[in-house]
C-alpha positions in Angstrom: -41.6 18.0 -41.2 -42.3 20.3 -38.2 -41.9 24.0 -38.6 -39.0 25.9 -36.9 -41.4 27.5 -34.3 -42.5 24.0 -33.3 -38.9 22.9 -32.7 -38.3 26.1 -30.7 -41.3 25.3 -28.5 -40.1 21.7 -28.1 -36.7 23.0 -27.0 -38.4 25.2 -24.4 -40.5 22.3 -23.2 -37.6 20.0 -22.9 -35.7 22.7 -20.9 -38.7 23.0 -18.6 -38.8 19.2 -18.2 -36.1 19.7 -15.5 -38.9 20.5 -13.1 -40.2 16.9 -13.5 -36.8 15.5 -13.0 -36.3 17.6 -9.8 -39.6 16.4 -8.4 -38.6 12.8 -9.0 -35.3 13.6 -7.3 -37.0 14.9 -4.2 -38.7 11.6 -3.5 -35.4 9.7 -3.3 -34.5 8.4 0.2 -32.0 10.6 2.0 -29.4 7.8 1.9 -29.8 7.3 -1.9 -28.9 10.4 -4.0 -29.7 10.4 -7.7 -26.3 9.0 -8.8 -26.7 6.0 -6.5 -30.3 5.5 -7.6 -29.1 5.5 -11.2 -26.5 2.8 -10.4 -29.1 0.6 -8.6 -31.7 1.1 -11.3 -29.3 0.1 -14.1 -28.1 -3.0 -12.2 -31.7 -3.9 -11.6 -32.6 -3.5 -15.2 -29.5 -4.9 -16.9 -28.2 -7.3 -14.3 -24.6 -7.9 -13.3 -22.0 -5.9 -15.1 -18.5 -4.5 -15.1 -17.9 -0.9 -13.9 -16.9 0.1 -17.4 -20.3 -1.0 -18.8 -22.0 0.9 -15.9 -20.1 4.0 -16.7 -21.1 3.7 -20.3 -24.8 3.3 -19.4 -24.6 6.2 -17.0 -22.8 8.3 -19.6 -20.3 9.5 -17.1 -16.6 8.9 -16.7 -15.1 6.2 -14.5 -14.2 8.5 -11.6 -17.8 9.5 -11.2 -19.0 6.0 -11.6 -16.5 4.8 -9.0 -17.8 7.4 -6.5 -21.4 6.2 -7.0 -20.4 2.5 -6.8 -18.5 3.2 -3.6 -21.5 4.9 -2.1 -23.9 2.0 -2.8 -21.3 -0.7 -1.9 -20.7 1.0 1.5 -24.5 0.7 2.2 -24.5 -3.0 1.3 -26.7 -2.6 -1.8 -24.2 -4.1 -4.3 -21.2 -6.4 -4.1 -18.1 -6.3 -6.2 -17.0 -9.8 -7.2 -13.9 -10.9 -9.2 -14.7 -11.2 -12.9 -14.0 -14.9 -13.8 -12.9 -13.8 -17.3 -10.5 -11.1 -16.0 -9.3 -11.3 -12.4 -8.3 -7.6 -12.5 -11.9 -6.5 -13.1 -14.9 -6.7 -10.8 -18.4 -7.6 -11.6 -21.0 -5.5 -9.9 -24.2 -7.2 -8.7 -27.2 -6.2 -6.5 -27.4 -7.7 -3.0 -30.8 -8.6 -1.6 -30.7 -5.2 0.2 -30.0 -3.6 -3.1 -32.9 -5.4 -4.8 -35.1 -4.1 -1.9 -33.8 -0.6 -2.5 -34.5 -0.9 -6.3 -38.1 -1.9 -5.5 -38.5 1.0 -3.1 -37.2 3.5 -5.7 -39.5 2.0 -8.3 -42.5 2.3 -5.9 -41.7 5.9 -5.0 -41.4 6.9 -8.7 -44.5 5.1 -9.7 -46.5 6.6 -6.8 -45.4 10.2 -7.7 -46.2 9.7 -11.4 -49.6 8.1 -10.6 -50.3 11.1 -8.4 -49.2 13.8 -10.9 -50.8 12.1 -13.9 -54.1 11.1 -12.1 -56.2 13.1 -14.5 -54.5 11.5 -17.6 -56.2 8.6 -19.3 -54.4 5.2 -19.8 -54.3 6.1 -23.5 -52.6 9.4 -22.8 -50.0 7.8 -20.6 -49.3 5.2 -23.2 -49.0 7.8 -25.9 -46.5 9.8 -23.7 -44.4 6.6 -23.2 -44.4 5.8 -27.0 -43.5 9.4 -27.9 -40.7 9.6 -25.3 -39.4 6.3 -26.4 -39.3 7.5 -30.0 -37.7 10.8 -29.1 -35.0 9.0 -27.1 -34.4 6.6 -30.1 -34.0 9.6 -32.4 -31.1 10.7 -30.3 -29.3 7.4 -30.4 -27.3 6.4 -27.4 -26.5 10.0 -26.4 -23.1 8.9 -25.3 -21.2 10.4 -28.2 -20.6 14.1 -27.8 -22.3 16.2 -30.4 -20.5 19.3 -31.5 -23.0 22.0 -32.7 -22.2 23.4 -36.2 -23.7 26.4 -38.0 -26.3 24.0 -39.3 -27.2 22.8 -35.8 -27.4 25.7 -33.4 -27.2 25.3 -29.7 -30.6 25.2 -28.1 -31.4 27.7 -25.3 -31.4 26.2 -21.9 -33.6 28.7 -20.1 -37.3 29.1 -20.4 -38.4 32.6 -21.4 -41.8 33.9 -20.8 -43.4 36.0 -23.5 -43.2 39.8 -23.0 
């Protein structure tokens, strides 16, 4: 098992990982903010779904999901069709324009990562993918709120530089 100092350093590195996410956010098209990109990406990855499933995958409440869905629907990237199993519900699906936008988002992300990791070997990139996948799996679905206890202290959210 890793030592406490290693977990403290891991917590600092994960906090600093926000810079990577911000850089990825900067490459999004002006008409497609992060929430909209998330909706499109999930529909592209998982296919047609109800809004409740989308909210679950986004790990946000229905009101936030509804705002994101409205944004992408107004741009013609998704359509909301009646659910044959429950006429009160809607099934969300990508339109051809939405599929094009998903491809554009994927291309932009891939290009940025290729640029930033150009000095990494294929093996190092593969190792990073495996470790991040394993880390994510260790946290489960991350949709169930975790309440810290005395045994699980809250991790700091700022990066401190040594004095």
